[in-house]
N, C-alpha and C positions, 0 to 999 in steps of 0.2 A: 475651157475644158482642161487645158494643160495644167492650170493652177490647181484645179480640183484633183487631178491625178497626182500631182506633186504632194498635196496634202495627205491623200489616202496612203500613199506609199511611205511617206515620212512618218506619219502617225502609227502605221503598222509596226515599224521597227523601233519606235521611241522607247517602249518598255524594255527592250533588250539593251539599248544603249544606256538606259537608266540603271539597269542591273550592273552592266559593265562599269559604269561610273562609280556606283557604290562599292563594288569589289575593288576597283583601283584605288579609290580614296582610302578605303579601309585598310588595304594592304600597305599603301604608302605611309599612312599615318601610324600604323602599327610598328613601323621601324623605330619610332620614337619611344614606344611603350614597352616593346619586347626586344630582348637581345638574342638573336639567333645566329650570331657569328659575324665575321667580317664582310661576307658577301651581302648579307641582309642589311647591315648597317651602312655599307659603302655604295651599294648599287640599286637596291630595290626602289628607293624613293626616286632615284634618277630614271628608273625605268617607268614607274607608274605616274610620276608627276606630269611630264609632257603629254602622256596619253590621256589622263583624265582631263587635263586642260583643253586638249583638242576637242573632246566631247562637249565640254562646257562652251567653248568659244563657237563651235559649230551649231550649238543648240540642238544636238541630236537627241537628247534625252527628254525633250518636251514636245508638245504638240507643234505642228508646223505654223510658222509665221513668216510673212514676207515683209521685211523692213530693211532699213539701211544696214543694220548690223549683219543680218543673215545674207544680204546681197554682197557685202564686203568680204565676209569670212567664208568664201567658197573653199572646197577641199584643197586645191593646189596652193592657193594663196595662204591659207592657214598653215599648211605644212611648211611652206617656205619661210614664213615668219617664225614659226617655232624652231625650225632648224637654225635659222640665223641667231635667234636668242640663245639656244643651247650651245651652239658652237662659239658664239660670242662670249658666253660665260667661261667656257674652257680656255679661250684665247686670253681673256683677262687674267685667269689663274696662271696660265703659262707665263705671262708677262709680269706677274707679281703686282698687278694693279691693286689688288686687295689681298688681305691675309687669308689664304686658302691653299689647298694642295691640288696641283694639277695632276690629273690622272687620265691618260689617253683612253683607258677602258670606259670612262664616263661617256665618251662619244658614242660607243657601241650601245651602252645602256640607254642613252636617250632615245635612240631610234629602234631599239629592240621590240617595243610594243607600239610605238607611234607609227612606224611605217606599215605594219600589218593593219592597224586601225584605218589608216589613210586609204589603203587599197580596198578594204571592205566598204568604207564610205564612198569611195569613187565608184565601185561596182554598183552599189545601191543607188547612187546618184545617176548613173547611166540608165537605170531602169525607170527613172522618173519621167 
C-alpha cells in the first residue's frame, strides 16, 4: 500500500519537475548562446546546473520507479554529494589545480536554486 501511495504522489508532481528541468536546462544553456552581461555569463549556469542535475539524479521528472538508483539517491544524500562536488570544484580552483578562476560568489550561486529545490523535494517526500 505504501509503495502505491509513493507512486501516486511522485507521479502527480513529475510533470512540474519536468517543466522545472526544461526551464533550468534552457536557462543554463542559453548562457552559452546569449550574452546578457557579466552576471549572466558568470553565475547563471552555476545556479541552474546543480539544480537541474538534482532533478535528473533524483528522477523527479519521470514516473516513479523503485530501483537501486532511486534508493541510493535520496534527497539528503543527493544534496550532500552535490554540495561536495560543487565545493570541491571551487576548492580545486582556489588551489590552482586546474586553469580556472576562483570566485567565492560561485558557492552562493551553486546553492541558490539547489537548496530551495531540496526543501521542496523533502517536503513532498514527507507527504509520501
